[in-house]
N, C-alpha and C positions, 0 to 999 in steps of 0.2 A: 259541052258534055251533057248528055241526057240525064234525066232524073234517075233512070235505072242504073246508068254507069256510075253515078255519084254514090249509089248505095252499095256498090260492089266492094269486096275486101281488097285493099291495096296490097300489091305484091312487093312488099318492102324488105322481106327477110331473105329470100333466095335460097338456093340449094345449100350453100355452105352454112348460112345462118341456121337453117333447119337441122343440118347435120350436127352442128355444134350445140344447138339447143337440146338435141337428144343425148349427146355425149355428156353435156353438163348436167342433165337430169339423172343420168345413170350413175355418174361418178360423184358421190356425195359422202355423207357420213356413214353410209353402209359399209364401205370398205374398211372403216376404222372400227365401228362398233360391231359389225357383223363378224369380223374375225375373232373378236374377244368372246362375244356371246355364243357363237356357234361352237367354238372350242370348249367352252365351259359346259355345254350341254351334250356334246358328242365326243369330246376328246379328239385324238388324232383322226378319227373317222369323220370329222367335220369336212375333210376334203371330199368325201363321198357326197355329203349334203350339198356342197358347192357344185359338184358335177351334175347331180340330179336337178338341183334348182336351175342351173344354167340351161340344161336340156328342156325343162318344162317351160321356162320363160322364152326360150328360142321358138318353141311351138306356138306360143301365144303371139310372139312378135311376127312370125311368118303369117299367122292368121290375120293379124291386123294389117300387115302389108298387102295381103290379097284383098281384104275389104276396102282398104284405102284406094287401091287401083280400080276396083269395081264401082265404088261410090265415093268419088272425090269431093267430099263435103267437109267443111270445117267442124271441129268438135266431135270427132268420130265416136267418142265414148257414149254420147247420148243418142245420135241418130241410128247407129247400127242396131242396138237392141230394139229401138222403136220400129225399124224396118222389119225385124224378125218377129217381134212379139206384141207390137202395138204401142200406142202412145203412153199408156199407164206405165208399162215396163220401161219404156224409153225415158220417161220423165223421172222415174225412180232411179234408174241407172245413172242418169245425168247428175242428179243430186248426190248420189253416193260418190261418184267420181269427184264432184266439186268438194265435198266434205273431206275426202281423202287428200285432195290437192291442198286444201286449206291447212292441213296439219303439217305439211312438208316444211314450210318456212320456219315454224316454231321448232321443229326437230333440228333443222340446220343451225338455228341460233343456239339451241341447247348444246349441240355438239361443239360449236365454236367456243362457247363459254366454258364448257367442261375442260377442253384442252387449254384454253387461255388461262384457266385457274391455276395451272401448274406454274405460271409465271406471274399472275396477278391473283394472289390468294384471297383477296377481299371480295372476289366475285361470287364465290361459293363457300358453303360450309357443309358439314356432315351432320345429318340428323337421322338417327335410327339406321346407321350404316348406309345411308343413301345421300348422295350429294344434292343439295338444294341451293337455290339462289339466295343470296343475301339481298338487302335493300339496294345496294349498289349494283348487284347483278341484275335485278329487275329493271333498273333504269337503263343499263347498257343493252339488255335484251329488247326493251321497248324501242330504243334508238336504232338498233339493227333492223328490227321489223319495219320501222318507219322508213329506213333507207331502202329496203327491198321494195316496199310499196311505192316509194317515189320513183324508183327506176322503172317499175312497171307502168305507172301512170304517165310517164314522160313519152311513152310510145314504143311500139314493137320494134321499130328500126333501131332506136337507141338502146333498147334492151338487148337486141341481137348483137350489136357491136360490143356492148359491155360484156356480154356473155362469152364472146370469142376470147377475150383476154382471160376471163376466169377459167375457161376450158383448157387453155394452154397451161395454166397454173395447175389445174386438176390432173392433167396428163403427166406433167413433169414431176410433180411431188410424189405421187404414188409410185411411178417408175423408179425414181431415185431411191425411194424408201425400200422397195423390193430388192433392188440391186445391192444396196448397202447392207440390208439384213441378211441376204444370202451370202454375201462376201464375208461378213464379220460374225454372224450369229446363227449359222445353219448347223443344227444338231440333229442328225438322223436318228439318234437313239431316242429322241422324244416321241417317235412314232410307235414305240413299243414299251415305253416306261410307264409306271404308275397304272397298272391294270391292263396293259396291252393296247392294241390298235383301236379296239372298239369296246371301251370299258363300260359303256351304258347301253350296248346293243343297238339294234335297229330303232328302238324307241328314241334313243338319243339323236340318231341321225335325222329322224322325221321331226323331232322337236326343234332341232337346229334349223330345219327347213322352214317351219311355221313360226317359231317363236325366237329363233336365234338371229334373225335379221338377214338370212340368206336370200329369201324372196324379196324382202324390202330393198336389199342392196342392188337388185336387178331391175327395180322399177324405173320408170322414166323412158322406157323403150318406145312409147307411142307419142312422144312429144311432138315430133314432126307431123304425125298424123293429125294431131289436134290443131296445129297452127297452119298447116298447109291445105290448099285446095286448088283445083283447076280454075282458071278464069272462066266466067260464064260466057 
């Protein structure tokens, strides 16, 4: 093996691993928190926010797909702006993308503990009408983050195989939840009750897009682009 070949990225993930990495990144806490926050900001018109958000993210995803085909390099969030606007913009965009990615794991831990607190009340308490972690909650949160870091450090192949199991879980649980709620708790009158379909107007719809978690729930679309590249 030549020195140049030894420096190349290993193709350990494969198509299915990249596909599941993208699905696993998209399906997260957003489908839980986004539904709540978007409805509180837009009322029943939150469905419009989801349609608009899905359309906007689809345009971004298609743009990333085109760029990934034209420039098959790893870590597309940093190189693409660099190709278009120069090294300073590329460097800045890369760091912004990194900081955004660094916040995802704590958000997932927060979502996990918030729902787990329904069964283990000692994990969280309420302060000023907001749920906050207790001392025990901080310990559990630190252990979960350590677990996530350990999985990443052990290698991309092991991460991909672990992620496949997690994605099947992420696909089955939301699907079962949607079917169960439609079958047992679907109330069409909620679309016109308490102020009508759009009680907060278009302002509420766009607030749900930006602040209600709609766009956040659709992030993760470029995970395959970040991990995959053509062999040199």
